[in-house]
VOKERO-341270 format. One record per residue (C-alpha): residue in one letter; residue number from 1; z, y, x. Coordinates in nm, 3 decimals, padded with zeros to 5 digits, m for minus. Each point is the difference from the previous one (the first is absolute). Last residue first. Example, Ala and Ser with C-alpha at 12.3 -4.5 7.8 and 13.67 -1.06 7.14 Angstrom:
 code pos      pz      py      px
    s   2  00.714 m00.106  01.367
    a   1  00.066 m00.344 m00.137
END
This chain:
 code pos      pz      py      px
    k 395 m02.203 m00.296  01.506
    a 394 m00.067  00.332 m00.164
    g 393 m00.280 m00.026 m00.259
    d 392  00.149  00.263 m00.227
    t 391  00.282  00.181  00.176
    g 390  00.344 m00.103 m00.114
    p 389  00.142 m00.065 m00.345
    k 388  00.288  00.242  00.052
    k 387  00.154  00.080 m00.338
    p 386 m00.054 m00.353 m00.129
    q 385 m00.289 m00.084 m00.240
    y 384  00.132 m00.330 m00.141
    k 383 m00.322 m00.194 m00.063
    l 382 m00.225  00.162  00.259
    l 381  00.266 m00.030  00.270
    w 380  00.065 m00.364 m00.095
    n 379 m00.373 m00.079  00.020
    t 378 m00.021  00.171  00.341
    l 377  00.295 m00.211  00.120
    t 376 m00.184 m00.317 m00.101
    q 375 m00.311  00.125  00.183
    y 374  00.194  00.054  00.324
    s 373  00.122 m00.357 m00.019
    g 372  00.264 m00.249 m00.102
    l 371  00.279  00.235 m00.100
    g 370  00.332 m00.038  00.178
    l 369  00.083  00.368 m00.046
    l 368  00.009  00.083  00.371
    k 367 m00.318 m00.202  00.059
    a 366 m00.187  00.189 m00.275
    a 365  00.118  00.329  00.151
    e 364 m00.147 m00.101  00.338
    t 363 m00.340 m00.070 m00.155
    k 362  00.023  00.316 m00.209
    n 361  00.062  00.236  00.293
    g 360  00.126  00.316 m00.170
    h 359  00.266  00.083  00.256
    s 358  00.128 m00.361 m00.007
    q 357  00.355  00.113 m00.086
    d 356 m00.120  00.249 m00.259
    m 355 m00.244 m00.245 m00.162
    a 354  00.276 m00.262 m00.013
    r 353  00.251  00.240 m00.152
    d 352 m00.242  00.122 m00.266
    l 351 m00.095 m00.357 m00.094
    y 350  00.369 m00.086 m00.017
    h 349  00.083  00.274 m00.250
    r 348 m00.321 m00.046 m00.199
    a 347  00.074 m00.371 m00.049
    v 346  00.359  00.067 m00.109
    e 345 m00.116  00.257 m00.256
    a 344 m00.272 m00.234 m00.126
    m 343  00.255 m00.278 m00.051
    l 342  00.221  00.236 m00.201
    d 341 m00.292  00.116 m00.214
    p 340 m00.105 m00.362 m00.067
    l 339  00.363 m00.093 m00.091
    s 338  00.030  00.280 m00.252
    f 337  00.343  00.105 m00.131
    g 336 m00.005  00.293 m00.242
    d 335  00.221 m00.163 m00.262
    g 334  00.124 m00.341  00.112
    l 333  00.116 m00.120  00.337
    a 332  00.230  00.208  00.219
    a 331 m00.100  00.021  00.364
    g 330  00.218 m00.202  00.238
    l 329 m00.263 m00.143  00.234
    i 328 m00.204  00.317  00.045
    t 327  00.264  00.271 m00.029
    d 326  00.262 m00.214  00.173
    d 325 m00.238 m00.065  00.289
    t 324 m00.091  00.367  00.031
    s 323  00.365  00.115  00.001
    s 322 m00.018  00.120  00.357
    s 321  00.233 m00.134  00.266
    t 320  00.227  00.248  00.178
    l 319  00.345 m00.055 m00.151
    s 318 m00.064 m00.362 m00.102
    l 317 m00.073 m00.092  00.362
    v 316  00.348  00.097  00.117
    e 315  00.172 m00.184 m00.285
    a 314 m00.204 m00.317  00.062
    v 313  00.078  00.019  00.373
    d 312  00.376  00.021 m00.058
    e 311 m00.010 m00.273 m00.269
    t 310 m00.183 m00.238  00.235
    g 309  00.267  00.041  00.264
    i 308  00.031  00.206  00.317
    e 307  00.264 m00.187  00.201
    e 306  00.257  00.167  00.223
    g 305  00.205  00.130 m00.289
    p 304 m00.014  00.294 m00.242
    a 303 m00.381  00.015 m00.029
    w 302 m00.073  00.363 m00.083
    i 301 m00.082  00.129  00.348
    s 300 m00.209 m00.299  00.107
    a 299 m00.185  00.006 m00.333
    r 298 m00.084  00.368  00.044
    l 297 m00.135 m00.058  00.352
    l 296 m00.198 m00.309 m00.104
    a 295 m00.162  00.192 m00.286
    n 294 m00.075  00.299  00.226
    h 293 m00.168 m00.220  00.260
    l 292 m00.210 m00.184 m00.262
    e 291 m00.107  00.328 m00.162
    r 290 m00.112  00.135  00.339
    v 289 m00.185 m00.324  00.075
    n 288 m00.214  00.019 m00.316
    g 287  00.083  00.235 m00.289
    p 286 m00.179 m00.236 m00.242
    w 285  00.225 m00.279  00.131
    a 284 m00.117 m00.290 m00.227
    h 283  00.339 m00.181 m00.008
    r 282 m00.001 m00.381  00.032
    l 281  00.108 m00.002  00.365
    l 280  00.290  00.235 m00.072
    l 279  00.125 m00.231 m00.276
    n 278 m00.029 m00.300  00.233
    r 277  00.204  00.184  00.262
    a 276  00.274  00.076 m00.250
    g 275  00.012 m00.363 m00.112
    v 274  00.030 m00.125  00.359
    s 273  00.284  00.242  00.067
    l 272 m00.076  00.287  00.235
    n 271  00.236  00.088  00.285
    k 270  00.188  00.322  00.066
    h 269  00.216  00.086  00.302
    m 268  00.299  00.195 m00.133
    f 267  00.067  00.360  00.095
    g 266  00.314  00.155 m00.147
    p 265 m00.058  00.332  00.176
    q 264 m00.345  00.045  00.157
    s 263 m00.071 m00.088  00.364
    t 262 m00.164 m00.334 m00.081
    a 261 m00.223  00.148 m00.272
    e 260 m00.313  00.050  00.215
    r 259  00.007 m00.362  00.118
    n 258  00.046 m00.141 m00.349
    i 257 m00.292  00.208 m00.132
    q 256 m00.220 m00.112  00.291
    e 255  00.085 m00.366 m00.061
    l 254 m00.076  00.050 m00.368
    l 253 m00.336  00.155  00.092
    t 252 m00.097 m00.283  00.235
    d 251  00.105 m00.282 m00.236
    i 250 m00.171  00.151 m00.305
    l 249 m00.310  00.091  00.204
    l 248 m00.043 m00.356  00.128
    n 247  00.045 m00.143 m00.349
    l 246 m00.258  00.244 m00.139
    d 245 m00.265 m00.050  00.269
    g 244 m00.139 m00.343 m00.100
    e 243 m00.283  00.137 m00.213
    r 242 m00.047  00.374  00.044
    a 241 m00.187  00.090 m00.321
    r 240  00.317  00.080 m00.199
    l 239  00.114  00.224  00.287
    p 238 m00.298  00.230 m00.043
    p 237 m00.276 m00.021  00.263
    l 236 m00.047  00.295  00.237
    v 235 m00.357  00.136  00.014
    l 234 m00.081  00.147  00.342
    i 233 m00.295  00.233  00.052
    g 232 m00.122  00.136  00.335
    v 231 m00.242  00.286 m00.061
    a 230  00.141  00.109 m00.335
    i 229  00.138  00.341  00.107
    r 228 m00.328  00.189  00.040
    h 227 m00.180 m00.193 m00.275
    f 226  00.273  00.094 m00.248
    v 225 m00.006  00.365  00.105
    d 224 m00.376  00.019 m00.068
    e 223  00.046 m00.172 m00.339
    r 222  00.258  00.252 m00.115
    f 221  00.273 m00.144 m00.223
    r 220  00.069  00.059 m00.369
    g 219 m00.369  00.010 m00.099
    v 218 m00.018 m00.310 m00.220
    r 217 m00.204 m00.195  00.255
    v 216  00.209  00.119  00.295
    e 215  00.320 m00.122 m00.168
    e 214 m00.172 m00.335 m00.063
    p 213 m00.095 m00.023  00.367
    l 212  00.362  00.098  00.080
    v 211  00.169 m00.288 m00.184
    r 210  00.351  00.144 m00.003
    n 209  00.295 m00.150  00.187
    t 208 m00.075  00.227  00.293
    a 207  00.028  00.018  00.376
    a 206 m00.143  00.215  00.276
    v 205  00.007 m00.046  00.378
    i 204 m00.147  00.306  00.169
    r 203 m00.015  00.028  00.379
    v 202  00.067  00.350  00.125
    d 201 m00.139  00.212  00.284
    i 200  00.027  00.360 m00.115
    k 199 m00.182  00.324  00.080
    r 198  00.145  00.315 m00.152
    s 197 m00.187  00.238 m00.232
    k 196  00.010  00.376  00.019
    s 195  00.056  00.256 m00.275
    a 194  00.347 m00.117 m00.106
    g 193  00.161  00.063 m00.342
    l 192  00.017 m00.367 m00.088
    r 191 m00.036 m00.195  00.324
    t 190 m00.350 m00.100  00.099
    v 189 m00.060 m00.358  00.105
    e 188 m00.234 m00.166  00.248
    h 187 m00.159 m00.338  00.057
    e 186 m00.328  00.131 m00.147
    q 185 m00.077 m00.279 m00.246
    l 184  00.350 m00.127 m00.082
    a 183  00.157  00.346 m00.014
    r 182 m00.295  00.125 m00.207
    l 181  00.040 m00.288 m00.244
    l 180  00.374  00.067 m00.035
    r 179 m00.073  00.360 m00.098
    v 178 m00.230 m00.121 m00.279
    q 177  00.250 m00.273 m00.099
    s 176  00.257  00.274 m00.056
    s 175 m00.210  00.150 m00.280
    l 174 m00.065 m00.345 m00.150
    p 173  00.371 m00.067 m00.051
    l 172  00.161 m00.267  00.221
    e 171  00.146 m00.292 m00.198
    g 170 m00.251 m00.254  00.136
    i 169  00.151  00.056  00.343
    e 168  00.305 m00.200 m00.108
    d 167  00.123 m00.018  00.361
    l 166 m00.173  00.217  00.258
    f 165  00.112 m00.146  00.333
    l 164 m00.081  00.240  00.284
    t 163 m00.026 m00.175  00.336
    g 162  00.043  00.145  00.349
    r 161 m00.177  00.242  00.234
    d 160  00.104  00.285 m00.234
    a 159  00.230 m00.127 m00.277
    a 158  00.194  00.326 m00.029
    e 157 m00.330  00.189 m00.019
    f 156 m00.117 m00.205 m00.298
    h 155  00.346  00.013 m00.160
    g 154 m00.003  00.379 m00.012
    v 153  00.178  00.234  00.243
    r 152  00.183  00.277 m00.185
    t 151  00.024  00.368  00.087
    t 150  00.302  00.172 m00.151
    h 149  00.087  00.197 m00.314
    a 148 m00.271 m00.163 m00.213
    g 147  00.181  00.071 m00.330
    t 146 m00.285  00.190 m00.159
    f 145 m00.319 m00.093  00.180
    a 144 m00.153  00.009  00.349
    g 143  00.292  00.215  00.118
    k 142  00.071 m00.216  00.306
    e 141 m00.293 m00.228  00.064
    h 140 m00.058 m00.325 m00.182
    g 139 m00.028 m00.376  00.063
    f 138 m00.290 m00.240 m00.064
    l 137  00.158 m00.290 m00.188
    e 136  00.318  00.158 m00.134
    s 135 m00.157  00.341 m00.066
    d 134 m00.300 m00.155 m00.175
    i 133  00.223 m00.218 m00.219
    l 132  00.254  00.270 m00.090
    e 131 m00.131  00.119 m00.338
    l 130 m00.060 m00.357 m00.118
    p 129  00.357 m00.110  00.073
    i 128  00.002 m00.276  00.265
    a 127  00.114 m00.346 m00.118
    g 126 m00.345 m00.146 m00.071
    c 125 m00.127  00.069  00.350
    n 124  00.281 m00.203  00.155
    v 123 m00.028  00.098  00.366
    a 122  00.079 m00.223  00.299
    i 121 m00.029  00.149  00.351
    f 120 m00.031 m00.241  00.293
    p 119  00.037  00.204  00.318
    a 118 m00.148 m00.097  00.339
    d 117  00.104 m00.297  00.217
    k 116 m00.184 m00.249 m00.226
    r 115 m00.330  00.190  00.015
    k 114 m00.181 m00.280  00.190
    s 113  00.062 m00.220 m00.303
    s 112  00.258 m00.274 m00.056
    a 111  00.271  00.230 m00.138
    h 110 m00.248  00.193 m00.214
    i 109 m00.134 m00.314 m00.169
    a 108  00.355 m00.129 m00.051
    r 107  00.106  00.330 m00.158
    a 106 m00.295 m00.007 m00.241
    f 105  00.066 m00.365 m00.089
    l 104  00.362  00.073 m00.090
    e 103 m00.119  00.307 m00.194
    k 102 m00.221 m00.221 m00.217
    g 101  00.267 m00.263 m00.062
    t 100 m00.091 m00.157 m00.337
    g  99  00.251  00.208 m00.198
    s  98 m00.250  00.191 m00.215
    e  97 m00.328 m00.185 m00.028
    g  96 m00.247 m00.001  00.284
    q  95 m00.250  00.202  00.198
    i  94  00.025  00.101  00.364
    l  93 m00.270  00.242  00.121
    v  92 m00.044  00.026  00.376
    p  91 m00.156  00.280  00.206
    l  90 m00.134 m00.116  00.338
    d  89  00.140 m00.013  00.354
    r  88 m00.068 m00.370  00.043
    q  87  00.274 m00.228  00.137
    a  86  00.207  00.025 m00.318
    l  85 m00.303 m00.105 m00.204
    r  84 m00.001 m00.344  00.164
    q  83  00.370 m00.046 m00.062
    a  82 m00.046  00.106 m00.362
    m  81 m00.276 m00.259 m00.047
    a  80  00.227 m00.273  00.140
    v  79  00.281  00.116 m00.230
    v  78 m00.232 m00.015 m00.301
    r  77 m00.122 m00.351  00.091
    k  76  00.349 m00.137  00.054
    m  75  00.106  00.163 m00.327
    a  74 m00.260 m00.194 m00.200
    g  73  00.072 m00.324  00.186
    c  72  00.367 m00.008 m00.092
    r  71  00.277  00.014  00.265
    y  70  00.146  00.346 m00.043
    i  69  00.267  00.246  00.109
    i  68 m00.130  00.329  00.141
    n  67  00.268  00.120  00.241
    a  66 m00.170 m00.187  00.286
    f  65 m00.313  00.217 m00.021
    e  64  00.086  00.198  00.314
    p  63  00.039 m00.330  00.186
    a  62 m00.379 m00.057 m00.017
    a  61 m00.132 m00.351 m00.075
    p  60 m00.314 m00.072  00.200
    p  59 m00.325  00.137 m00.148
    l  58 m00.204 m00.223 m00.234
    g  57 m00.330 m00.154  00.113
    q  56  00.039 m00.294 m00.236
    a  55  00.032 m00.251  00.285
    l  54  00.246  00.230  00.178
    r  53  00.218  00.026 m00.308
    a  52 m00.010 m00.378 m00.046
    l  51  00.115 m00.050  00.359
    a  50  00.292  00.237 m00.053
    e  49  00.095 m00.187 m00.317
    d  48 m00.013 m00.335  00.180
    a  47  00.220  00.132  00.279
    e  46  00.249  00.148 m00.243
    k  45  00.032 m00.324 m00.194
    t  44 m00.123  00.004 m00.355
    g  43  00.231  00.087 m00.284
    v  42  00.044 m00.254 m00.280
    p  41 m00.092  00.161 m00.329
    v  40  00.295  00.123 m00.207
    f  39  00.072 m00.125 m00.349
    e  38  00.371  00.075  00.011
    a  37  00.097 m00.042 m00.361
    a  36  00.357 m00.112  00.067
    l  35  00.136 m00.243 m00.256
    d  34  00.286  00.075 m00.239
    f  33  00.254 m00.247 m00.140
    p  32  00.128 m00.147 m00.328
    v  31 m00.343 m00.099 m00.142
    v  30  00.046 m00.014 m00.381
    v  29 m00.299 m00.139 m00.184
    p  28 m00.044  00.134 m00.353
    r  27 m00.032 m00.240 m00.296
    v  26 m00.278 m00.167 m00.198
    g  25  00.077 m00.324 m00.187
    h  24  00.308 m00.195  00.110
    e  23 m00.090 m00.367 m00.055
    r  22 m00.375  00.030 m00.021
    s  21 m00.008  00.211  00.316
    s  20 m00.080  00.355  00.102
    e  19  00.083  00.221  00.294
    i  18 m00.002  00.377  00.035
    l  17 m00.015  00.230  00.302
    d  16  00.058  00.375  00.004
    a  15 m00.213  00.201  00.243
    g  14  00.099  00.208  00.305
    y  13 m00.357 m00.022  00.136
    k  12  00.025 m00.074  00.371
    a  11  00.334 m00.164  00.064
    k  10  00.173 m00.160 m00.297
    a   9 m00.308 m00.072 m00.210
    l   8 m00.235 m00.098  00.282
    l   7  00.252 m00.221  00.179
    v   6  00.118 m00.164 m00.323
    w   5 m00.361 m00.069 m00.104
    v   4 m00.070 m00.161  00.338
    a   3  00.312 m00.217 m00.029
    a   2 m00.115 m00.125 m00.341
    m   1 m00.331 m00.105  00.154
END
């Protein structure tokens, strides 16, 4: 049993161990080595996996999705759904937290579709100045407005016969959503300053980290536009929900970082120490795969030798981690401190997150929170009154 406690403390949880005896009382246990926390399920053989896919009615693995690194069941299902959608010429809405790989999925869908030889145009709707959105998306004629010195082809026309990826579509203002609706309904666009419309043949793949049904409910997103783009829906799981994928991603991303740095001056191939890996495995990764990649890149640059140590990773993570844990666990006791208020704040935070991630499905939210049932979650919602309690009666 002592060996089990050493494994758990040194690998998975990073805990301090103590021992007690009549002779020496209570004292800390010093374990002078690190253990690798590589809790990775054993991969099935390729033939067995192919047979399982056939038995479940899943499509064969497509090479266009090879850049998506995964092994967990949740990602297998999402990738299989994406492969199916790629074969159908339908609009797709990809939902997920920032850094989960929405554009990676959009490019894979395009590359394995019948439009693969036509353009793939990616547009970040949240990065376009409000006064230029219509011009960027739909184009303009010369003299259409002050500063329009030449005719401009919009992104819709540029993507003709191909795929237009509208990233962060939830950031589009309502006025631009009206023009977008017409483009989706009529398959035509009218440049600013033009009197005639132009026919287009474009597949829309949209993405957002917002919960669009909630945006529709509060009036920030048009319901008719939502139903036009949300024909095929993919929900990408956050990294913290991808059991067994973190080790695989760490190895793959570090290998990629090493490969890309080979031509740079003073290049040294970087390896992770066991302690550094364990620290990465214990991190929550709120920024998902993008945060993981950036952390590994910074650590590889700052580590002076060939090995990335625990101290290197700890320093990297300290720069981007929020102070939530310190605020909760390190709050000063005494005047103004209220344990019930603090517990309620934590409960509301996680209830909000679970309702967001489950899109208001209380049964799914209860599973995410480890609560026993839908009714238990309802009791928590009634008690703590989070910002997003969900639709009454939604299951």
